[in-house]
Structure formats: structure tokens, C-alpha cells
DOKE-696871 format. One record per atom (N, C-alpha, C): residue number from 1; residue in one letter; atom name; x, y, z. Coordinates in Angstrom, 2 decimals, decimal comma. Atoms other than C-alpha are relative to their C-alpha. Layout:
BEGIN
i: NUM&aa: A&at: CA&X: X&Y: Y&Z: Z
...
//
This chain:
BEGIN
i: 1&aa: X&at: N&X: -0,21&Y: -0,52&Z: 1,33
i: 1&aa: X&at: CA&X: 36,06&Y: 13,61&Z: 28,45
i: 1&aa: X&at: C&X: -0,96&Y: -0,69&Z: -0,97
i: 2&aa: X&at: N&X: 0,98&Y: 0,51&Z: 0,96
i: 2&aa: X&at: CA&X: 33,52&Y: 13,19&Z: 25,65
i: 2&aa: X&at: C&X: 0,66&Y: -0,11&Z: -1,36
i: 3&aa: X&at: N&X: -0,52&Y: 0,20&Z: 1,34
i: 3&aa: X&at: CA&X: 34,55&Y: 11,70&Z: 22,32
i: 3&aa: X&at: C&X: -1,02&Y: 0,48&Z: -1,01
i: 4&aa: X&at: N&X: 0,87&Y: -0,47&Z: 1,06
i: 4&aa: X&at: CA&X: 33,09&Y: 13,34&Z: 19,23
i: 4&aa: X&at: C&X: 0,17&Y: -0,94&Z: -1,19
i: 5&aa: X&at: N&X: -0,04&Y: 0,92&Z: 1,13
i: 5&aa: X&at: CA&X: 32,19&Y: 10,90&Z: 16,45
i: 5&aa: X&at: C&X: -0,30&Y: 0,77&Z: -1,26
i: 6&aa: X&at: N&X: 0,19&Y: -0,67&Z: 1,29
i: 6&aa: X&at: CA&X: 32,55&Y: 12,20&Z: 12,91
i: 6&aa: X&at: C&X: -1,07&Y: -0,73&Z: -0,79
i: 7&aa: X&at: N&X: 1,08&Y: 0,60&Z: 0,79
i: 7&aa: X&at: CA&X: 29,30&Y: 11,57&Z: 11,04
i: 7&aa: X&at: C&X: 0,03&Y: 0,58&Z: -1,40
i: 8&aa: X&at: N&X: 0,11&Y: -0,48&Z: 1,37
i: 8&aa: X&at: CA&X: 28,71&Y: 11,86&Z: 7,32
i: 8&aa: X&at: C&X: -1,48&Y: 0,11&Z: -0,35
i: 9&aa: X&at: N&X: 1,36&Y: -0,21&Z: 0,44
i: 9&aa: X&at: CA&X: 25,54&Y: 13,19&Z: 5,75
i: 9&aa: X&at: C&X: -0,06&Y: -0,26&Z: -1,51
i: 10&aa: X&at: N&X: 0,14&Y: 0,37&Z: 1,40
i: 10&aa: X&at: CA&X: 24,31&Y: 11,81&Z: 2,43
i: 10&aa: X&at: C&X: -1,49&Y: 0,00&Z: -0,34
i: 11&aa: X&at: N&X: 1,40&Y: -0,03&Z: 0,44
i: 11&aa: X&at: CA&X: 21,10&Y: 12,18&Z: 0,41
i: 11&aa: X&at: C&X: -0,42&Y: -1,37&Z: -0,49
i: 12&aa: X&at: N&X: 0,53&Y: 1,27&Z: 0,46
i: 12&aa: X&at: CA&X: 18,83&Y: 9,29&Z: -0,45
i: 12&aa: X&at: C&X: -1,49&Y: 0,08&Z: -0,27
i: 13&aa: X&at: N&X: 1,43&Y: 0,11&Z: 0,28
i: 13&aa: X&at: CA&X: 15,35&Y: 8,16&Z: -1,47
i: 13&aa: X&at: C&X: -0,54&Y: -1,20&Z: 0,78
i: 14&aa: X&at: N&X: 0,62&Y: 1,07&Z: -0,77
i: 14&aa: X&at: CA&X: 13,07&Y: 6,08&Z: 0,77
i: 14&aa: X&at: C&X: -0,61&Y: -1,01&Z: -0,97
i: 15&aa: X&at: N&X: 0,50&Y: 1,06&Z: 0,88
i: 15&aa: X&at: CA&X: 12,36&Y: 2,76&Z: -0,95
i: 15&aa: X&at: C&X: -1,08&Y: -0,83&Z: 0,66
i: 16&aa: X&at: N&X: 0,93&Y: 0,89&Z: -0,68
i: 16&aa: X&at: CA&X: 10,43&Y: 0,85&Z: 1,73
i: 16&aa: X&at: C&X: -0,21&Y: 0,50&Z: 1,43
i: 17&aa: X&at: N&X: 0,33&Y: -0,35&Z: -1,38
i: 17&aa: X&at: CA&X: 8,67&Y: 1,60&Z: 5,01
i: 17&aa: X&at: C&X: -0,15&Y: -1,29&Z: 0,79
i: 18&aa: X&at: N&X: 0,01&Y: 1,19&Z: -0,84
i: 18&aa: X&at: CA&X: 9,18&Y: -0,96&Z: 7,78
i: 18&aa: X&at: C&X: -0,60&Y: 0,33&Z: 1,36
i: 19&aa: X&at: N&X: 0,57&Y: -0,28&Z: -1,33
i: 19&aa: X&at: CA&X: 7,68&Y: -1,35&Z: 11,30
i: 19&aa: X&at: C&X: 0,97&Y: 0,76&Z: 0,91
i: 20&aa: X&at: N&X: -0,78&Y: -0,71&Z: -1,03
i: 20&aa: X&at: CA&X: 8,88&Y: 0,76&Z: 14,27
i: 20&aa: X&at: C&X: 0,83&Y: 1,14&Z: -0,56
i: 21&aa: X&at: N&X: -0,64&Y: -1,16&Z: 0,64
i: 21&aa: X&at: CA&X: 9,79&Y: 3,83&Z: 12,18
i: 21&aa: X&at: C&X: 1,37&Y: -0,34&Z: -0,61
i: 22&aa: X&at: N&X: -1,21&Y: 0,39&Z: 0,73
i: 22&aa: X&at: CA&X: 12,45&Y: 1,94&Z: 10,24
i: 22&aa: X&at: C&X: -0,30&Y: 0,11&Z: -1,49
i: 23&aa: X&at: N&X: 0,16&Y: -0,20&Z: 1,43
i: 23&aa: X&at: CA&X: 13,01&Y: 2,58&Z: 6,54
i: 23&aa: X&at: C&X: 1,19&Y: -0,59&Z: -0,74
i: 24&aa: X&at: N&X: -1,06&Y: 0,43&Z: 0,90
i: 24&aa: X&at: CA&X: 15,01&Y: 1,09&Z: 3,67
i: 24&aa: X&at: C&X: 0,23&Y: 1,17&Z: -0,95
i: 25&aa: X&at: N&X: -0,32&Y: -1,20&Z: 0,78
i: 25&aa: X&at: CA&X: 16,78&Y: 3,98&Z: 1,91
i: 25&aa: X&at: C&X: 1,10&Y: -0,33&Z: -1,00
i: 26&aa: X&at: N&X: -1,04&Y: 0,11&Z: 1,02
i: 26&aa: X&at: CA&X: 18,72&Y: 4,00&Z: -1,36
i: 26&aa: X&at: C&X: 0,76&Y: 1,30&Z: -0,04
i: 27&aa: X&at: N&X: -0,84&Y: -1,19&Z: -0,05
i: 27&aa: X&at: CA&X: 21,60&Y: 6,43&Z: -1,06
i: 27&aa: X&at: C&X: 0,36&Y: 0,45&Z: -1,41
i: 28&aa: X&at: N&X: -0,36&Y: -0,55&Z: 1,31
i: 28&aa: X&at: CA&X: 22,88&Y: 8,62&Z: -3,87
i: 28&aa: X&at: C&X: 1,10&Y: -0,81&Z: -0,69
i: 29&aa: X&at: N&X: -1,01&Y: 0,86&Z: 0,62
i: 29&aa: X&at: CA&X: 25,75&Y: 6,15&Z: -4,43
i: 29&aa: X&at: C&X: -0,52&Y: -1,43&Z: -0,21
i: 30&aa: X&at: N&X: 0,70&Y: 1,25&Z: 0,34
i: 30&aa: X&at: CA&X: 23,18&Y: 3,32&Z: -5,00
i: 30&aa: X&at: C&X: 0,09&Y: -1,09&Z: 1,06
i: 31&aa: X&at: N&X: 0,01&Y: 0,99&Z: -1,08
i: 31&aa: X&at: CA&X: 23,70&Y: 1,54&Z: -1,64
i: 31&aa: X&at: C&X: -1,37&Y: 0,00&Z: 0,67
i: 32&aa: X&at: N&X: 1,23&Y: 0,11&Z: -0,78
i: 32&aa: X&at: CA&X: 20,64&Y: 0,28&Z: 0,28
i: 32&aa: X&at: C&X: 0,38&Y: -0,18&Z: 1,46
i: 33&aa: X&at: N&X: -0,31&Y: 0,11&Z: -1,43
i: 33&aa: X&at: CA&X: 20,79&Y: 0,86&Z: 4,04
i: 33&aa: X&at: C&X: -1,31&Y: 0,03&Z: 0,80
i: 34&aa: X&at: N&X: 1,12&Y: -0,02&Z: -0,92
i: 34&aa: X&at: CA&X: 18,44&Y: 0,49&Z: 7,01
i: 34&aa: X&at: C&X: 0,11&Y: 1,25&Z: 0,86
i: 35&aa: X&at: N&X: -0,06&Y: -1,26&Z: -0,75
i: 35&aa: X&at: CA&X: 17,54&Y: 3,79&Z: 8,69
i: 35&aa: X&at: C&X: -1,17&Y: 0,08&Z: 0,96
i: 36&aa: X&at: N&X: 1,06&Y: -0,31&Z: -0,94
i: 36&aa: X&at: CA&X: 15,44&Y: 5,09&Z: 11,55
i: 36&aa: X&at: C&X: -0,12&Y: 1,52&Z: 0,08
i: 37&aa: X&at: N&X: 0,20&Y: -1,45&Z: -0,16
i: 37&aa: X&at: CA&X: 14,06&Y: 8,52&Z: 12,42
i: 37&aa: X&at: C&X: 0,74&Y: 0,50&Z: 1,23
i: 38&aa: X&at: N&X: -0,57&Y: -0,61&Z: -1,20
i: 38&aa: X&at: CA&X: 15,82&Y: 10,87&Z: 14,81
i: 38&aa: X&at: C&X: -1,14&Y: 0,36&Z: 0,96
i: 39&aa: X&at: N&X: 0,99&Y: -0,32&Z: -1,02
i: 39&aa: X&at: CA&X: 14,04&Y: 11,75&Z: 18,03
i: 39&aa: X&at: C&X: -0,74&Y: 1,30&Z: -0,28
i: 40&aa: X&at: N&X: 0,62&Y: -1,29&Z: 0,32
i: 40&aa: X&at: CA&X: 13,38&Y: 15,32&Z: 16,86
i: 40&aa: X&at: C&X: -1,11&Y: -0,19&Z: -1,03
i: 41&aa: X&at: N&X: 1,01&Y: 0,23&Z: 1,03
i: 41&aa: X&at: CA&X: 11,51&Y: 14,05&Z: 13,81
i: 41&aa: X&at: C&X: -1,18&Y: -0,81&Z: 0,55
i: 42&aa: X&at: N&X: 1,08&Y: 0,76&Z: -0,64
i: 42&aa: X&at: CA&X: 9,51&Y: 11,57&Z: 15,93
i: 42&aa: X&at: C&X: -0,87&Y: 0,92&Z: 0,84
i: 43&aa: X&at: N&X: 0,75&Y: -0,93&Z: -0,86
i: 43&aa: X&at: CA&X: 8,51&Y: 14,29&Z: 18,40
i: 43&aa: X&at: C&X: -0,91&Y: 0,91&Z: -0,80
i: 44&aa: X&at: N&X: 0,78&Y: -0,92&Z: 0,83
i: 44&aa: X&at: CA&X: 7,28&Y: 16,54&Z: 15,59
i: 44&aa: X&at: C&X: -0,91&Y: -0,72&Z: -0,99
i: 45&aa: X&at: N&X: 0,89&Y: 0,81&Z: 0,83
i: 45&aa: X&at: CA&X: 5,36&Y: 13,69&Z: 13,90
i: 45&aa: X&at: C&X: 0,22&Y: 0,22&Z: -1,50
i: 46&aa: X&at: N&X: -0,32&Y: -0,13&Z: 1,43
i: 46&aa: X&at: CA&X: 7,16&Y: 14,06&Z: 10,56
i: 46&aa: X&at: C&X: -0,30&Y: -1,33&Z: -0,66
i: 47&aa: X&at: N&X: 0,40&Y: 1,22&Z: 0,69
i: 47&aa: X&at: CA&X: 5,63&Y: 11,54&Z: 8,17
i: 47&aa: X&at: C&X: 0,95&Y: -0,24&Z: -1,17
i: 48&aa: X&at: N&X: -0,90&Y: 0,40&Z: 1,08
i: 48&aa: X&at: CA&X: 7,95&Y: 9,66&Z: 5,80
i: 48&aa: X&at: C&X: -0,69&Y: -1,09&Z: -0,81
i: 49&aa: X&at: N&X: 0,63&Y: 0,96&Z: 0,89
i: 49&aa: X&at: CA&X: 6,61&Y: 7,77&Z: 2,79
i: 49&aa: X&at: C&X: 1,00&Y: -0,48&Z: -1,05
i: 50&aa: X&at: N&X: -0,88&Y: 0,44&Z: 1,10
i: 50&aa: X&at: CA&X: 8,28&Y: 5,66&Z: 0,07
i: 50&aa: X&at: C&X: -0,02&Y: 1,01&Z: -1,15
i: 51&aa: X&at: N&X: -0,14&Y: -0,99&Z: 1,06
i: 51&aa: X&at: CA&X: 9,58&Y: 7,96&Z: -2,65
i: 51&aa: X&at: C&X: 0,48&Y: 1,35&Z: 0,49
i: 52&aa: X&at: N&X: -0,45&Y: -1,28&Z: -0,56
i: 52&aa: X&at: CA&X: 10,47&Y: 10,83&Z: -0,29
i: 52&aa: X&at: C&X: 1,52&Y: 0,11&Z: -0,09
i: 53&aa: X&at: N&X: -1,44&Y: -0,29&Z: -0,03
i: 53&aa: X&at: CA&X: 13,91&Y: 12,44&Z: -0,62
i: 53&aa: X&at: C&X: 0,37&Y: 0,41&Z: 1,42
i: 54&aa: X&at: N&X: -0,40&Y: -0,25&Z: -1,39
i: 54&aa: X&at: CA&X: 15,73&Y: 12,51&Z: 2,74
i: 54&aa: X&at: C&X: 1,51&Y: 0,19&Z: 0,09
i: 55&aa: X&at: N&X: -1,43&Y: -0,11&Z: -0,32
i: 55&aa: X&at: CA&X: 19,10&Y: 13,39&Z: 4,27
i: 55&aa: X&at: C&X: 0,28&Y: -0,99&Z: 1,13
i: 56&aa: X&at: N&X: -0,33&Y: 1,06&Z: -0,94
i: 56&aa: X&at: CA&X: 20,73&Y: 10,50&Z: 6,16
i: 56&aa: X&at: C&X: 1,34&Y: 0,29&Z: 0,64
i: 57&aa: X&at: N&X: -1,24&Y: -0,15&Z: -0,76
i: 57&aa: X&at: CA&X: 23,39&Y: 10,72&Z: 8,87
i: 57&aa: X&at: C&X: 0,54&Y: -1,39&Z: 0,31
i: 58&aa: X&at: N&X: -0,62&Y: 1,31&Z: -0,23
i: 58&aa: X&at: CA&X: 25,85&Y: 7,80&Z: 9,12
i: 58&aa: X&at: C&X: 1,29&Y: 0,16&Z: 0,78
i: 59&aa: X&at: N&X: -1,28&Y: 0,03&Z: -0,71
i: 59&aa: X&at: CA&X: 28,74&Y: 6,93&Z: 11,44
i: 59&aa: X&at: C&X: 0,96&Y: -0,89&Z: -0,78
i: 60&aa: X&at: N&X: -0,96&Y: 0,86&Z: 0,71
i: 60&aa: X&at: CA&X: 31,95&Y: 5,35&Z: 10,16
i: 60&aa: X&at: C&X: 0,03&Y: -1,43&Z: 0,55
i: 61&aa: X&at: N&X: -0,06&Y: 1,31&Z: -0,63
i: 61&aa: X&at: CA&X: 31,39&Y: 2,35&Z: 12,47
i: 61&aa: X&at: C&X: -0,93&Y: -1,02&Z: -0,66
i: 62&aa: X&at: N&X: 0,95&Y: 0,92&Z: 0,61
i: 62&aa: X&at: CA&X: 28,35&Y: 0,85&Z: 10,69
i: 62&aa: X&at: C&X: -0,51&Y: 0,61&Z: -1,29
i: 63&aa: X&at: N&X: 0,34&Y: -0,55&Z: 1,31
i: 63&aa: X&at: CA&X: 27,96&Y: 1,49&Z: 6,96
i: 63&aa: X&at: C&X: -1,35&Y: -0,51&Z: -0,51
i: 64&aa: X&at: N&X: 1,28&Y: 0,57&Z: 0,42
i: 64&aa: X&at: CA&X: 24,66&Y: -0,48&Z: 6,78
i: 64&aa: X&at: C&X: -1,19&Y: 0,63&Z: 0,70
i: 65&aa: X&at: N&X: 1,07&Y: -0,64&Z: -0,76
i: 65&aa: X&at: CA&X: 22,63&Y: 1,72&Z: 9,17
i: 65&aa: X&at: C&X: 0,20&Y: 1,51&Z: 0,03
i: 66&aa: X&at: N&X: -0,08&Y: -1,45&Z: -0,06
i: 66&aa: X&at: CA&X: 21,80&Y: 5,39&Z: 9,49
i: 66&aa: X&at: C&X: -1,23&Y: 0,58&Z: 0,67
i: 67&aa: X&at: N&X: 1,14&Y: -0,72&Z: -0,58
i: 67&aa: X&at: CA&X: 19,41&Y: 8,02&Z: 10,85
i: 67&aa: X&at: C&X: -0,46&Y: 1,04&Z: -0,99
i: 68&aa: X&at: N&X: 0,57&Y: -1,04&Z: 0,86
i: 68&aa: X&at: CA&X: 17,06&Y: 10,19&Z: 8,82
i: 68&aa: X&at: C&X: -0,08&Y: 1,27&Z: 0,82
i: 69&aa: X&at: N&X: -0,03&Y: -1,25&Z: -0,76
i: 69&aa: X&at: CA&X: 17,70&Y: 13,76&Z: 9,93
i: 69&aa: X&at: C&X: -0,77&Y: 1,14&Z: -0,66
i: 70&aa: X&at: N&X: 0,70&Y: -1,08&Z: 0,69
i: 70&aa: X&at: CA&X: 15,84&Y: 15,80&Z: 7,29
i: 70&aa: X&at: C&X: -0,80&Y: -0,59&Z: -1,14
i: 71&aa: X&at: N&X: 0,85&Y: 0,37&Z: 1,13
i: 71&aa: X&at: CA&X: 12,98&Y: 15,38&Z: 4,81
i: 71&aa: X&at: C&X: -0,10&Y: 1,21&Z: -0,92
i: 72&aa: X&at: N&X: 0,08&Y: -1,09&Z: 0,97
i: 72&aa: X&at: CA&X: 13,14&Y: 17,50&Z: 1,64
i: 72&aa: X&at: C&X: -1,42&Y: 0,24&Z: -0,45
//
């Protein structure tokens, strides 16, 4: 049996680009979290720069990390 984890999606702005496709993102509720790119975005060579608006997916288990799933 597979457990389904409820994820939340929230908008944010990329504040800093870090090594290994990691980014510091400020969410719409003013929190700063550490994010990485999803595999789909890595495969398609989507470029992310500081100042870009993105959609971040987060799990309820770790509120300090997330995945960038969409670039506006």
C-alpha cells in the first residue's frame, strides 16, 4: 500500500542562487526556505535566476525546505 503525502503549493520569489540547483526563496508569507528544482525542470534545463517568481511545493514534515515546481 502506498501512502499519499499531502503537499501544499505556495508562491514565492527567488532571493539567492546556491550551488547544486539549490535556491533561497522568500514565500508569500515572508518566510525564507531552501528549495531545489524538480527533476522535470532539471531535464528541460529551466533556468532560474534571483528575482524570478516561482511556485513551491512543500510537505508538512519539513517547513524549511521545498521543491520548485513552476516558474512564472
